[in-house]
N, C-alpha and C positions, 0 to 999 in steps of 0.2 A: 430497620429497613436501608437508610438513606447512606451506611459505610457502607453496603452491598455491592455499589457501585463506585467506591470510593477510588481515584485514581492518584489522588493529592500526596504530593513526594515522591513520585515514580521519575524517576528517569529513560524519555523516552526519543527514541531516533527515528524519523520520519527521514524517507529519502523522497525525491521528488516533492517535498514539501511549498516550494518555492509560487505554489500557484493548482487551479483545480482542487483535483480527490486532495492531494495532497496536501494544500493548505489548509480544506474543510478539517482534515485530520488534527492536523497541529495545530488549527487554532481551538479547536473541542481538547485537546489535552491541554494546552494552556490557559484553555477557560478554568480547566477541573483543576489546576492546580501543579499540574506535572512540570517537571524541570525537560524543555524539549529542546531539541537540535535537528535542523532541520538539514537536508544536502540536498544540493541540485548543481549541473553544470554550470549553469550561469549563473558566475559571482555576483554580478552586480544587482539581478532578481532576487538570488537566493538572500543577500542582506538586508535588502531595503524590506523584504516581506519578515525577517527576522528582526528588523524595527518596529512594524508596524504591528507585529505581535507581541513586543516585548513590553507596550505600554499596555498591555492586560497581564501580563508574567513573567516567566522567563522563558526565552527562545535564543539561541545561539544558531547563528550562519555557521557553515563548514562548503564552501564549495568541494565540487569532486567531480570527477567522472567516472562514472558506473557500471562503464562499459569495458570494462576489462578487469583483471584478477588483480591488477597492479595498483587500480584506482582502489579497487573494494580495501586493498589492504592499507591502501593510504588515512582511507578515511578510519578504518579499525583503529590504526595507529593515533589518529587525530584526534578520536575518543578517549580513549586508553589513558589517553595525556592529560585527560582534565576530570574524567570520572575512571571513578573505582569500579563500578558495576551497571549492568542496562538493565533494566526492567523489560523493557517494550521495545522489538526493533519491528518496525513497521516499513514495509517492500513494498514502496511505493512505486520508485524511480521506474517510466517506460517510453516504449518508442512505438509506434502503428507506422503505419507503410499500406497505401492505396496503390493500386495499380492492374490494369487486365495481365488477366492471364499470361501471356506472352511479355511481356515485359516486365515479370516477377522474378528478377534477376540474383546472383548470390549476392549483392550489395542489400536488399531488400534483406533476404534472410539472417544474414552474418550483422549485419545491424540491431534487427530487432531482436533476436535470439539472442545476441551479445548482453544486450541490455536487462530485457525482460526474462530471460530464463540466468544466465548465466551469472548476470550481478546478482540475483535473488541467491544464488547458492553460494556464490563465493564471499557474500557478505554477511550472510548469516555463518557462513563458518569461521571468517575470522573474528568475528563478533562472539562467536558460543562463550569463549571464557567469562567475557565482562557480561552476559547472560545466566551464567553458571553460578556467579557470584553472588548472582541477587536471587536466586532461586530459594524455596525452603517448599518443606512440605506440602503448604497450606494453601502457598501464593506461588506456585513455577513461573518462573521468567515467558515471557512469553513473543511469538515472531506472530508478525499477520502480517500477509502475503496479499496484496491485490490482485487477485484475478481478473475475470469481467464475463459477463454475460454470452460472450462472442467465444468461449472455450467453453461452454454448453450447449450453443446452439447453433444453427446456423448462420452466420451475417447475410443481409441483404445485400453489401459490398464487398468488392474482391478484395480484402485485406487477409490474403490467404497464411500470409508471414503471422502477422498479429494474431488470429483465433487460434493459432497452432501454437504459438506461443502462451497464449493464455490458459490451454487444455494442459500444455506442458507445467505452469505455474501451479496449475491444481494437482496431478497427480504428483511434482514434485513437496507438494505440502503434506501429502498425507507420507511419501517418503521417509521426509524428515521427521515427521511426526512421530512415527516409530523408532527412527532411532533417537532422537534427541528426550523421549518420555524419559525417565517422571520428570526430568529437571525442568523442562522447557516444553510448554506446548506451543502448536504452530498448526494454525488454522490460516485462511483465506475467506474473502472478502472479494464476492464478485459484482463487481455493479452495474448498472442498467445505465438505462441513460441519465448523464447530469450536468451539470452547465461547467464547461473546462474548455480548454485551448483546444484539446486534441476534439472534440465534439461540437466544437462552436459553428462549423460552415455547415454539419447535418443537423443542427438546431436550429439554425438561420432558413434552412430550404426546408425541414420535413419536421421542423420540433411539433407543429400544432394536431401534426398526426400519429408521429409517434405517443403521446401522451393521449391522445382518442382511443390507439391502441389499444395502452395498458391494462390490466382489469383494477388500478387504482385510480389510470385516469388522469396520471400527470408525472414530471419527471424528476426526478429524485435534486434534494435540500441540503443542505451544507449537512444540516443537521439529523440527517437520516446517516449520513456515511460517518460523521464522528458518534453520534451516538452508537453504532455499531461496534467501532475499532473500540470506545469506551467499556463497552460489556465485554467485549474481550479481553481487554486487559484487566479489566474488573477481578474480584471477588466471585461475583456473580457468573463470570467464563471460565472458572479454576479448572472444570470438572471437563471442558470440553477440546479436546484437539482431533487433527485430520478433517475437522469439516471445511468445506467449502459452502460459503451463505450465500446465496443468492440476494442483493440488495437493486430487485428493477421494477418493482410494484407488482410482481405476476408475470413480466414479457416472457422469460426463459422457461418458466416451469408451468404457467398455468392460462398465457396469455394462450 
């Protein structure tokens, strides 16, 4: 049974891996014996996180701006220069935007959709050859997209471009799953509230209320996020594709 969740020796790419949910996932894979590459826009933060995680296993930083097609191609090219194959791609890099309706302008949509949706699509496209090389009949390569419960239910905050982008990520996941099968599975994780820079202000203001409103009466922990990603990347998740998994303590689905 222990080898059912084994991801040791796999090569894993985690975007937005320097902090928050991306770091939780990257740390989980490092601890599980995978060779991990993390990408983030801020070079110093990316390198610092990789240095810290390298004390626990294998982690390499590749600073990258995934808001453009060229940036996604550049990251894929750098990885191809070091690895012949990639077993797991975690598309976590993302941006958010909150503003009243009348202030939600083109900049909010361009920035958020550029990173959250187009970045997921382009990086998957450019890494597809490396993913295909890692695939076998019994152990396909994996793409794990990070969506959000805000793409499932209606958020309380005025984050119109963000919630729309995450709903798009969920549909893009299903669409890619159909066309990348059978060699590559594509699934999405839809996190609820976790301790991250994106959620910090909200949790400081109303964290206790959010936890109380959740059926499981708490916010997410790093192990919750890492565990779900490792499940999807391991033999245990090999027959799952096109799924959107809420990791939210039940907030969006039974709350």
